[in-house]
N, CA, C and O atoms as CSV, one atom per row, in Angstrom:
chain,resi,resn,atom,element,x,y,z
A,1,MET,N,N,84.405,54.699,100.772
A,1,MET,CA,C,84.015,55.759,101.532
A,1,MET,C,C,84.812,57.030,101.440
A,1,MET,O,O,85.876,57.191,102.038
A,2,ILE,N,N,84.293,57.851,100.728
A,2,ILE,CA,C,84.999,59.182,100.267
A,2,ILE,C,C,84.382,60.188,101.144
A,2,ILE,O,O,83.170,60.122,101.352
A,3,PHE,N,N,85.146,61.176,101.714
A,3,PHE,CA,C,84.799,62.222,102.486
A,3,PHE,C,C,86.136,63.332,102.285
A,3,PHE,O,O,87.289,63.090,101.928
A,4,TYR,N,N,85.482,64.643,102.668
A,4,TYR,CA,C,86.704,65.767,102.766
A,4,TYR,C,C,86.666,66.371,103.922
A,4,TYR,O,O,85.726,66.573,104.690
A,5,VAL,N,N,88.200,66.744,103.997
A,5,VAL,CA,C,88.512,67.379,105.339
A,5,VAL,C,C,89.260,68.820,104.765
A,5,VAL,O,O,90.233,68.972,104.025
A,6,LEU,N,N,88.269,69.897,105.512
A,6,LEU,CA,C,89.056,70.931,105.069
A,6,LEU,C,C,89.697,71.631,106.624
A,6,LEU,O,O,89.073,71.853,107.662
A,7,ALA,N,N,90.709,71.791,106.410
A,7,ALA,CA,C,91.902,72.095,107.804
A,7,ALA,C,C,92.189,73.412,107.416
A,7,ALA,O,O,92.514,73.656,106.254
A,8,PHE,N,N,92.075,74.567,108.547
A,8,PHE,CA,C,92.564,75.703,108.388
A,8,PHE,C,C,92.591,76.193,109.760
A,8,PHE,O,O,91.913,75.733,110.678
A,9,GLU,N,N,93.563,77.327,109.851
A,9,GLU,CA,C,93.758,78.191,111.119
A,9,GLU,C,C,93.223,79.365,111.224
A,9,GLU,O,O,93.838,79.998,110.365
A,10,ASN,N,N,92.514,80.050,111.686
A,10,ASN,CA,C,92.015,81.516,111.431
A,10,ASN,C,C,92.916,82.399,112.279
A,10,ASN,O,O,93.726,81.930,113.078
A,11,SER,N,N,92.727,83.787,112.053
A,11,SER,CA,C,93.553,84.718,112.526
A,11,SER,C,C,93.768,84.653,114.081
A,11,SER,O,O,94.847,85.011,114.553
A,12,THR,N,N,92.746,84.198,114.880
A,12,THR,CA,C,93.057,84.072,116.255
A,12,THR,C,C,93.650,82.926,116.831
A,12,THR,O,O,93.776,82.820,118.051
A,13,GLY,N,N,94.055,81.988,115.961
A,13,GLY,CA,C,94.975,80.749,116.088
A,13,GLY,C,C,93.756,79.670,116.697
A,13,GLY,O,O,94.145,78.768,117.438
A,14,ILE,N,N,92.777,79.740,116.483
A,14,ILE,CA,C,91.597,78.707,116.834
A,14,ILE,C,C,91.706,77.664,115.458
A,14,ILE,O,O,91.409,78.048,114.327
A,15,PHE,N,N,92.150,76.386,115.752
A,15,PHE,CA,C,92.034,75.408,114.698
A,15,PHE,C,C,90.748,75.165,114.273
A,15,PHE,O,O,89.898,75.106,115.161
A,16,ILE,N,N,90.400,75.012,113.151
A,16,ILE,CA,C,88.768,74.556,112.658
A,16,ILE,C,C,88.919,73.586,111.695
A,16,ILE,O,O,89.693,73.686,110.742
A,17,ALA,N,N,88.176,72.617,111.926
A,17,ALA,CA,C,88.145,71.381,111.058
A,17,ALA,C,C,86.622,71.396,110.596
A,17,ALA,O,O,85.668,71.432,111.373
A,18,LEU,N,N,86.553,71.368,109.361
A,18,LEU,CA,C,85.272,71.031,108.649
A,18,LEU,C,C,85.441,69.634,107.902
A,18,LEU,O,O,86.304,69.284,107.096
A,19,THR,N,N,84.264,68.893,108.461
A,19,THR,CA,C,84.287,67.499,107.445
A,19,THR,C,C,82.863,67.436,106.806
A,19,THR,O,O,81.890,67.884,107.414
A,20,PHE,N,N,82.752,66.821,105.455
A,20,PHE,CA,C,81.730,66.375,104.993
A,20,PHE,C,C,81.517,65.012,104.521
A,20,PHE,O,O,82.396,64.473,103.849
A,21,TRP,N,N,80.669,64.533,104.745
A,21,TRP,CA,C,80.384,63.033,104.521
A,21,TRP,C,C,79.127,62.839,103.730
A,21,TRP,O,O,78.105,63.439,104.062
A,22,PRO,N,N,79.151,61.987,102.644
A,22,PRO,CA,C,77.926,61.391,102.069
A,22,PRO,C,C,77.100,60.778,102.695
A,22,PRO,O,O,75.923,60.760,102.336
A,23,ASP,N,N,77.590,60.066,103.898
A,23,ASP,CA,C,76.534,59.419,104.487
A,23,ASP,C,C,76.535,59.921,106.075
A,23,ASP,O,O,77.541,60.103,106.761
A,24,ILE,N,N,75.192,60.093,106.469
A,24,ILE,CA,C,75.129,60.710,108.228
A,24,ILE,C,C,75.527,59.522,108.852
A,24,ILE,O,O,76.036,59.815,109.935
A,25,ALA,N,N,75.527,58.185,108.640
A,25,ALA,CA,C,75.725,57.211,109.389
A,25,ALA,C,C,77.081,57.021,110.136
A,25,ALA,O,O,77.359,56.221,111.029
A,26,LEU,N,N,77.881,58.007,109.507
A,26,LEU,CA,C,79.336,57.791,109.937
A,26,LEU,C,C,79.291,58.796,110.883
A,26,LEU,O,O,79.926,59.835,110.702
A,27,TYR,N,N,78.624,58.618,111.864
A,27,TYR,CA,C,79.069,59.371,113.065
A,27,TYR,C,C,80.208,59.470,113.744
A,27,TYR,O,O,80.805,60.521,113.979
A,28,THR,N,N,80.607,58.099,114.153
A,28,THR,CA,C,81.901,57.791,114.875
A,28,THR,C,C,83.033,58.553,114.282
A,28,THR,O,O,83.755,59.352,114.878
A,29,GLU,N,N,83.093,58.194,113.005
A,29,GLU,CA,C,84.201,58.728,112.304
A,29,GLU,C,C,84.246,60.569,112.721
A,29,GLU,O,O,85.112,61.255,113.264
A,30,ARG,N,N,83.187,60.822,112.295
A,30,ARG,CA,C,83.021,62.466,112.395
A,30,ARG,C,C,83.418,62.844,114.068
A,30,ARG,O,O,83.976,63.923,114.271
A,31,ILE,N,N,83.135,61.990,115.170
A,31,ILE,CA,C,83.611,62.552,116.467
A,31,ILE,C,C,85.163,62.427,116.489
A,31,ILE,O,O,85.869,63.253,117.067
A,32,VAL,N,N,85.720,61.194,115.732
A,32,VAL,CA,C,87.202,61.106,115.690
A,32,VAL,C,C,87.799,62.179,115.090
A,32,VAL,O,O,88.854,62.564,115.592
A,33,ILE,N,N,87.334,62.802,114.049
A,33,ILE,CA,C,87.755,63.624,112.923
A,33,ILE,C,C,87.782,65.091,114.113
A,33,ILE,O,O,88.751,65.850,114.137
A,34,TYR,N,N,86.847,65.237,114.812
A,34,TYR,CA,C,86.610,66.214,115.785
A,34,TYR,C,C,87.776,66.426,116.903
A,34,TYR,O,O,88.367,67.455,117.230
A,35,ILE,N,N,87.898,65.057,117.383
A,35,ILE,CA,C,88.820,65.195,118.561
A,35,ILE,C,C,90.026,65.130,117.927
A,35,ILE,O,O,90.974,65.474,118.634
A,36,VAL,N,N,90.298,64.776,116.749
A,36,VAL,CA,C,91.867,65.115,116.253
A,36,VAL,C,C,91.855,66.667,116.240
A,36,VAL,O,O,92.689,67.266,116.918
A,37,GLY,N,N,90.974,67.318,115.521
A,37,GLY,CA,C,91.091,68.988,115.341
A,37,GLY,C,C,91.229,69.479,116.794
A,37,GLY,O,O,92.068,70.362,116.973
A,38,LEU,N,N,90.615,69.092,117.730
A,38,LEU,CA,C,90.727,69.640,119.195
A,38,LEU,C,C,92.267,69.645,119.908
A,38,LEU,O,O,92.789,70.504,120.619
A,39,CYS,N,N,92.804,68.284,119.410
A,39,CYS,CA,C,93.995,67.792,120.009
A,39,CYS,C,C,94.897,68.794,119.104
A,39,CYS,O,O,95.972,69.168,119.572
A,40,CYS,N,N,94.521,69.200,117.928
A,40,CYS,CA,C,95.645,70.032,117.083
A,40,CYS,C,C,95.647,71.543,117.242
A,40,CYS,O,O,96.455,72.313,116.722
A,41,ILE,N,N,94.554,71.882,118.091
A,41,ILE,CA,C,94.706,73.160,118.672
A,41,ILE,C,C,96.173,73.415,119.511
A,41,ILE,O,O,96.852,74.439,119.428
A,42,ILE,N,N,96.453,72.318,120.266
A,42,ILE,CA,C,98.026,72.485,120.976
A,42,ILE,C,C,98.926,72.647,120.143
A,42,ILE,O,O,99.891,73.379,120.362
A,43,GLY,N,N,98.727,71.899,118.905
A,43,GLY,CA,C,99.886,71.815,117.997
A,43,GLY,C,C,99.606,72.986,116.913
A,43,GLY,O,O,98.739,73.860,116.912
A,44,SER,N,N,100.746,72.669,115.898
A,44,SER,CA,C,100.805,73.721,114.873
A,44,SER,C,C,99.635,73.347,113.649
A,44,SER,O,O,99.235,72.193,113.493
A,45,SER,N,N,99.238,74.305,112.953
A,45,SER,CA,C,98.293,74.029,112.114
A,45,SER,C,C,98.761,72.983,111.029
A,45,SER,O,O,98.010,72.254,110.381
A,46,VAL,N,N,100.037,73.036,110.953
A,46,VAL,CA,C,100.678,71.935,109.880
A,46,VAL,C,C,100.588,70.619,110.458
A,46,VAL,O,O,100.158,69.739,109.712
A,47,LEU,N,N,100.826,70.385,111.336
A,47,LEU,CA,C,100.581,69.352,111.995
A,47,LEU,C,C,99.421,68.803,112.330
A,47,LEU,O,O,99.215,67.604,112.518
A,48,GLY,N,N,98.526,69.834,112.419
A,48,GLY,CA,C,96.854,69.491,112.435
A,48,GLY,C,C,96.519,68.781,111.120
A,48,GLY,O,O,96.150,67.607,111.159
A,49,THR,N,N,96.644,69.524,109.800
A,49,THR,CA,C,96.529,69.191,108.755
A,49,THR,C,C,96.929,67.789,108.252
A,49,THR,O,O,96.286,67.005,107.553
A,50,ILE,N,N,98.421,67.654,108.905
A,50,ILE,CA,C,98.854,65.978,108.228
A,50,ILE,C,C,98.203,65.030,109.078
A,50,ILE,O,O,98.109,63.867,108.687
A,51,ALA,N,N,97.635,65.446,110.441
A,51,ALA,CA,C,97.101,64.403,111.258
A,51,ALA,C,C,95.838,64.081,110.524
A,51,ALA,O,O,95.608,62.901,110.258
A,52,LEU,N,N,94.887,65.145,110.123
A,52,LEU,CA,C,93.504,64.912,109.713
A,52,LEU,C,C,93.749,64.195,108.193
A,52,LEU,O,O,92.951,63.334,107.824
A,53,ILE,N,N,94.871,64.585,107.342
A,53,ILE,CA,C,94.966,63.612,106.141
A,53,ILE,C,C,95.398,62.156,106.486
A,53,ILE,O,O,95.076,61.261,105.703
A,54,ILE,N,N,96.115,61.862,107.624
A,54,ILE,CA,C,96.078,60.545,107.909
A,54,ILE,C,C,94.922,59.897,108.542
A,54,ILE,O,O,94.828,58.683,108.361
A,55,VAL,N,N,94.146,60.401,109.154
A,55,VAL,CA,C,92.943,59.702,109.697
A,55,VAL,C,C,91.989,59.563,108.408
A,55,VAL,O,O,91.220,58.608,108.299
A,56,ARG,N,N,92.093,60.625,107.394
A,56,ARG,CA,C,91.141,60.475,106.290
A,56,ARG,C,C,91.488,59.238,105.380
A,56,ARG,O,O,90.647,58.705,104.657
A,57,LYS,N,N,93.034,58.752,105.492
A,57,LYS,CA,C,93.457,57.620,104.507
A,57,LYS,C,C,93.013,56.604,105.210
A,57,LYS,O,O,92.660,55.605,104.583
A,58,ILE,N,N,92.924,56.607,106.613
A,58,ILE,CA,C,92.614,55.434,107.298
A,58,ILE,C,C,91.369,54.944,107.124
A,58,ILE,O,O,91.095,53.757,106.949
A,59,ASN,N,N,90.472,56.018,107.178
A,59,ASN,CA,C,88.997,55.615,107.020
A,59,ASN,C,C,88.636,55.175,105.649
A,59,ASN,O,O,87.672,54.427,105.493
A,60,LYS,N,N,89.378,55.608,104.601
A,60,LYS,CA,C,89.028,55.209,103.273
A,60,LYS,C,C,89.308,53.677,103.037
A,60,LYS,O,O,88.810,53.075,102.085
A,61,ILE,N,N,90.105,53.107,103.927
A,61,ILE,CA,C,90.227,51.767,103.832
A,61,ILE,C,C,89.034,51.007,103.837
A,61,ILE,O,O,89.082,49.780,103.753
């Protein structure tokens, strides 16, 4: 299972996470990524990127 996560923080400080999957059936994982991204609004963009990378590696297993 391969997918890409692009995480960045715009000028207004709002955390944005864009996720791309080859299979649309992975809807649960998509919700998990969005929840992590929303939680990272409170934290810094660096912590948010690390959290998204960890989730991506776990889902690859």
